[in-house]
C-alpha positions in Angstrom: 3.2 -6.9 -5.3 0.0 -5.4 -6.6 -0.1 -4.2 -10.2 -0.9 -0.6 -9.4 1.9 -0.5 -6.8 4.4 -2.0 -9.3 3.5 0.5 -12.0 4.1 3.3 -9.5 7.3 1.8 -8.1 8.7 1.2 -11.6 7.6 4.8 -12.6 5.6 3.4 -15.5 2.8 5.5 -14.0 3.3 8.7 -12.1 0.8 8.0 -9.3 -1.0 5.0 -8.0 -4.4 6.5 -8.7 -3.4 6.9 -12.3 -2.4 3.2 -12.5 -5.7 2.2 -10.9 -7.6 4.3 -13.4 -5.7 2.7 -16.3 -6.5 -0.8 -15.0 -10.2 0.1 -14.3 -10.5 1.3 -17.9 -9.1 -2.0 -19.3 -6.0 -0.4 -20.6 -3.5 -2.7 -18.8 -3.1 -6.4 -19.4 -0.8 -9.0 -18.0 0.3 -11.9 -20.2 -2.5 -11.1 -22.6 -5.4 -10.9 -20.1 -7.0 -7.7 -18.9 -5.8 -7.1 -15.3 -7.3 -5.4 -12.3 -5.1 -3.1 -10.2 -5.0 -5.8 -7.4 -3.5 -8.4 -9.7 -0.2 -9.8 -8.3 2.8 -9.1 -10.4 5.8 -11.5 -10.5 9.1 -11.7 -12.4 8.6 -12.8 -16.0 5.2 -11.3 -16.5 4.6 -9.2 -19.6 2.6 -6.1 -19.1 0.9 -4.2 -21.9 0.0 -0.6 -21.1 -2.2 1.4 -23.5 -2.1 5.0 -22.6 -3.5 8.0 -24.5 -0.8 8.2 -27.1 1.4 5.2 -26.6 1.3 1.4 -26.5 4.1 -0.1 -24.4 4.9 -3.7 -23.6 7.4 -4.5 -20.8 8.7 -7.6 -19.1 9.0 -7.6 -15.3 12.6 -8.5 -14.3 12.2 -8.1 -10.6 9.6 -7.0 -8.0 10.8 -4.5 -5.4 10.6 -5.4 -1.7 9.5 -1.8 -0.8 6.9 0.5 -2.2 9.4 3.3 -2.6 12.1 2.9 -5.2 14.8 5.2 -6.3 14.8 6.5 -9.9 17.9 4.4 -10.7 16.4 1.2 -9.2 13.0 1.8 -11.0 14.7 1.3 -14.4 16.0 -2.1 -13.4 12.7 -3.5 -12.5 11.6 -4.1 -16.1 12.7 -4.2 -19.7 10.8 -2.5 -22.6 9.9 -5.1 -25.2 8.1 -2.7 -27.6 6.9 0.8 -27.6 4.9 2.6 -30.3 3.1 5.8 -30.7 -0.6 5.8 -31.6 -2.1 8.0 -34.3 -5.3 9.9 -33.7 -7.1 7.4 -36.0 -6.1 4.4 -33.8 -7.7 5.8 -30.6 
C-alpha cells in the first residue's frame, strides 16, 4: 500500500492530500529515509511524521487490504513508539 493511502487509512492524516503534502515537504520518513507519497509501506516499517507542532514515530503492525478502514481497525494498524510536542523555537 502506498504511504499516503496508509496514512489516511490509519487516520494518522485526515486526508490523502494532506499526507501527500507532508511527504512532498520532506516531513515524513520511513526507516530513517525521506519518503515520497508513493513509497510502499509494509509491516515492520517505522514511520516518522513531523507535523506543525508534533513529532511522532510509529511502527506499522499491519497493512489493510482496503482503502477504507473503520475507526476501530485504524488504531490496530500501527503502534506509537514516540510522540513529542515541538516548541516554537524548534520549528
